[in-house]
N, C-alpha and C positions, 0 to 999 in steps of 0.2 A: 591668440588665434581664435579661440571660441568667441571672444568679444567681436572680432572682425566678422566672423561668420554670422553672428547674431545680427549685426548691422546689415549685412547683405540680405538676410532673410526678411528683416523688418522693412527694408526699402522695397523689396519685391512684393511684400504683402500690400503695399500702398499702390502698386502699379499693375496689378493683374488686369484691371479693366482696360487700361491703355494698351497692354500687350494683346488682348483679344481684338481691340480695335485695329491694331496694325495688321493682324492676320486678315481681318475683314477687308481692309483697304487693299491688300494684295490680291485676295480672291476676286475682288470686284474689277480687276483689270484682266481681261481675257489674254491668255498667253499660250494658246494652243500650238503644239508642235507635233505634227504638221498643223498649220501652214508654216509656222516658224518665223513670224515677224515679232521678235521679242524686244524691240526697242521700247514700246510703251511700258512693259513691266519693269524693264531696267530703269527707265526714267522714274517710275513710281517708287521703286526700291531706293534709288538715290535720294529722292525727295523725302522719303520717310526717315532715312538715315540722317539726313541733314536736320530734320525736325527733332531727332533724338540727340543732337549735339555732336555728330560726327562730321568729318570732312570727306565725303565720299568722292571717289574718282571713277568716272565711266571710261572704260577702255574699249573703244569700238574695234570689232574684228573686221579685217579687210574683206571686201565683198567677194573676192575670189575664194577665200577660205570658207566663207559662209555658204557659198553656192556648192562647193565640194561636199559640205556637210548636209546638203539638201535643205537648207533653210533660206530665209529671205533677208534677215538682218539681226545681228546679235551685238550687244554690248555686254561686257563683263563689268561688275561693280565691286569695288573694293573700298574698305575703310580700315584704318589701323588705330589701335590704342596702345600707347607705350605706358607700361606700369613701372613705377619706381624709376630706377636709372636705366631700365631697358636691357640690362645685361643678363637676364635670365632666358628661359626658353621662349622660342617663337611658336605660337599655337595658332593654327589655321582652323577656322570654323566655316565649313563649306556646305551650302544648301543650294538647291536649284529652283528657279522660278518658272521654268517652262512646264507645261502640263500636256497630257494627252487630251484630245477633244472630248467633250462631255458625253456625246452619244445620246441615246434616248432613255426614257423610263424614269426620269427624275420626278420626285415629289416636290422638290424645292428648286428654285432658280439656281443653276450651277454657278452663277456669277454674282449672287446676292450676299453670300456670307451670313445667311440666317442663323440665329442661335435659338435652338429649340431643345428644351429639356436637357440642358447641359452639354449639348453638342453643337459645334459650329460646322455648318454644311457648306459645301462648295467644291468645285474642281480645284485641286491643289491644296485643300485644307489640310489633308494628311500628308500629301506627297507633292512638294515639301515646303509650301509657303509658310506653314506654321513654324518650321525650323529657322527660316530667315528671321522671323520675329523673336523666337526663343533665343537665338544666338545674339541678336542685337540687344535684347534686354538683359541678358546675362553679362555682356560687356558693359552696358550702362551701369548695372549695379556695382560692378567693381570700380568704375570711374567715379560714380557719385558718392560712394562711401569711402573713397580714398583708401581702398584696401591695401594692406601691406603686400610686399612681394616685388619681384622684378622680372621683366620680360616684355613680350609684345603679343598682342592679340591681333590677328588679321581676319577680318570679316571678308570672305571671298564668296560672293554670290554670283552664280553663273546660270546660263539659260539655254543649255543644249543637252541636258542629261538624257532626254527622251530620244535623241539621235546619236548618243554615244559619248558626249563629253570631250571630244577632241579639240573643239575650239573654245571650250570653257576651262575647266581645271587643268587639262593636259597642256593647253597652250600657255596658261599662266605659269605652270611649272617649267616647261621647256624654255620659255623666254626669261626665266629667272625673276619673274615679277612676284613670285612667292617662293620661299624656301624654308618651310617651317621645320621645327624639331618634332612636333606632334600635329596630328590632324584629327578633328572630330567632324564627321560627315553626317548628313541627314539620316535619321534612323528612328528607333522606337523607344518608348519610355520604359518598357517592361523587359527589355533584354539588352545586353551589350553584344553587338554584332562584330565579330572579329574575323569573318570570312564570308565570301559569297562566290557563287558560281561564275564562270566565264560564259561567253555566248558566241556562237558562230552563226551568222546568217549567210546563206548561199542562195543565189538564183541559178536554177538549172533549166536550160533550154534544150529541148529536143528538136532538131531540124530534120524534116523528111522531104517528101516530094508530093505536091498536089496532083490530083487526077480526078477524072469524072467518077462519081460514085457507082456508075454502071459498069465501069471497068477498073475496079480498085487495084488490081494486080499491076497496073502500069504506074502506080504511085508507091510511096513509102509512108505509111501511116504513123505520124508523130504521136498521136494520142495513144495508139496501141503500144508503142514503144515506151511512152511515159507510164502507162499502166504497169508495164514490167518493172520499170525503175521504182515505182511506188511500192510494188510488192516487196522488192528488195529492201527499201527503206523501212517499211513497217515490220518486216522480219527482224531487221537490225534494231528497231526500237524495242522489240521484245527482249532481245539479247542484252540491251543496256540495263534493263531492270534487274539483271543478275549482278551488276556491279554496285558495290556499296562504298560510299565515302566514309572515312573515319572521323570526319568533322561533324560534331553534334549539330543537328538542324539541317544538314544537307544529306540527301539520301542517294539517289542514283542519277546518272546522266539521263537527259531526256531528249526526245526528238519530236518535233511537231512540223507538219506540213501545213502552212497557214494560208497559202494562196495558190490558185491554179487558174490558168487561162490558156485557150488555144482553139484552133479550128477556124474555118472560113464560113462554111454554110453546111446545112445538112446533106446537100448533094455533092459535096466536095471532100475528097480524101484530105485530111488535115496535114499541112506541111509544117506546122509549128505547134508546140505545146510547152508551156513554161510553168515552173513552180517556184515558190520561195519557201525555204525551210529554216527552222530554228533548232540548233543543237546546243543544249546547255552542257557546260564542261565543268566537272567537279574539280576542286583544287588539286587533287592528285594527278590529274591528267595533263598531258602536254598538248597545248592547243594546236600547234602546227602539225603534230602527228595526227591528232584527231581529224584535222582538215584533209591531210594527205590520204588517210585511210578511207575517209568518206568518199572523196573524189574517185579513188581507185575502185571502190565498190560500184559506183555509178557507171564508170567507164566500162567495167567488166560486164555489167548488166546490159549496157547498150550494144555490146558486140553481138548479142543474140538477134539483133534486128537489122537485116540488110538494108542498106540505102539510107540509114539515118546517122546523124552525128549529134554529139552533145557539146554544149558549151556550159562551163561552170564559172560563175562570177561571184567573187566574194563581196558581200554587202557590208559586213561587219565582222570584226574579230575582237571581242572584248575579253581580256585575260582575266582569270580568276583572281580573287583577292584573298590573301591570308593562307592559313590562319596566323594571326598575330598572337604571340605568347601571352598567356594570362598573367605572367609575371611583369608585364609592361607597367610602368608607373601610370600610364594613361588609363589602363583598365582598372588598376588598383584604386585610383582616385575616384573614378565613376562608381565602382563597386561600393566603396566605403560610404560615399555620400548618398547613393541610392538606398542603401540599407538604412541610413539615418532618416531619409524622407519617406520611404515606402514601408519600412518595417520588415523587409525581407531581402534576402540575397538574390540578386538578379542572375539569371542564367547567362553564361557567355557562350554564344553559339553562332553558327553560320546561317545564311539564308540562301534559298535556291535562285533568287533573282540576281541581277547584276546592277551595279550602280557606280557613281563617280568615285567612290572610295578607292577603287582599284588604281586610279591614276596616282594617288598619293603613295599607295603601297608600292607600285612599280618604281617610284622615285626613291624608294628606300626609307620612307617616312613611317614611323609607327602610327597606325591609323585604326580608328574604330568608327562604327556607325552608332550614333545615339542621339535621340532628340525627342520631339513630341509625336507620339503615335501609340497605337494599340499593340497588343501582343502579336497580331498578324495583320497583313495587308487586307485579308478578306474581312476581318472584323470591322475595319474602317471603310469598306467598299472602295479601297484604293483602285484607281483606274476603272471604276464602275459607277453606276448611277448612285446618287445620294452619298457620295464620298463625304466623310466628316472626320472631325477630330474631337475627342472629349476635352472639355475645358479643364477637367481635373488632371488629365495627362499633360496638357500644356503647362499648367501651374507646377506640377511636379518636375517636369523636364527642365524648366528654366531655373529652378532652384538647384537641382542636381548639377546642371552644367555650370552655374555660377560658382557653387562651392567647389566643384572639381577644378575649375580654372584657378581658383584661389590656391588650392593645394599644389597644383603644378607650378604656379608662379612662386611658390614658397619652398620648392625643393632645395634642400641644402646639400 
């Protein structure tokens, strides 16, 4: 076993530069979501997989499903590697290639993939195009060194995480195109993530009655009513801070009002005002109950304003993930090999964001998030200007993943 692992590490030592080049190639293809035309990045991903000796399959998502997801065009990309007789565990490696738009304030071209002082810069460098490359090269190392073991690796690269993952990993799982025994999803190099928050997005619209500003009592002011609803929501946000999760790395539920619009003109009583809110759900909470209680608060608050009505529309409900037991062979394998490569034991913890890992967990599959990345998203400027990944983290991650896959494929 040690000889096989030595061969894996030796092969990876010779291919670090090629690994970095793959990340650069992916970063250089814009894949902003929104707007959500992810065919070019899917095509590039398939092209790079083919160059790495795999037989990738592009799985176009029907236009109707894509439109319901608020996107323009999506293909999922898969490739498989059978190890030995294939009778061991099936392990899915899932990362996403869609990214949030770059925004302003960059020192570097967000689509150039510049390498400066040991950091590779670009939108998606940390979240999570680097993991597409890491998982690809980890699988290549097992193939090229003819490592012992039995089972199958499934590279499942999807392109809708930023809009919920329903036409990516969720679709692949529901249609039976993948059914792994274990799943490793895009994550960080310095922690093993075994849980994350869920998320509820609601659009709340207050409808009133317009009137001339000189005779406001003949109308029903939607903005005034919305102000009352906002006061209730912000008071509730303060209450949520008193609730604590038992999962390490996850603290309290959160509530954020991120968008607001309304009104017609300064001389018109507004007949409409709408907000969109984000409610993060800790693993101990029941998502449907959270939604019901929040809507009830809003409806009760609206009753204090005659002549107005409210409509509440669910935009997203992402369920929490985990926590996955630390006794899982998946966590054990990564923990052991991370200690070998990094010289210290990694924390097993949750994160307050939500990601595609939840889809595998909901399907009953032992799942963790682990890949190329920093200790925190803030450290790598994830979703911010000058997003980057440290090359040292990429190199460590690909070795830990390759060695962990080897261990899982040799479970007796």
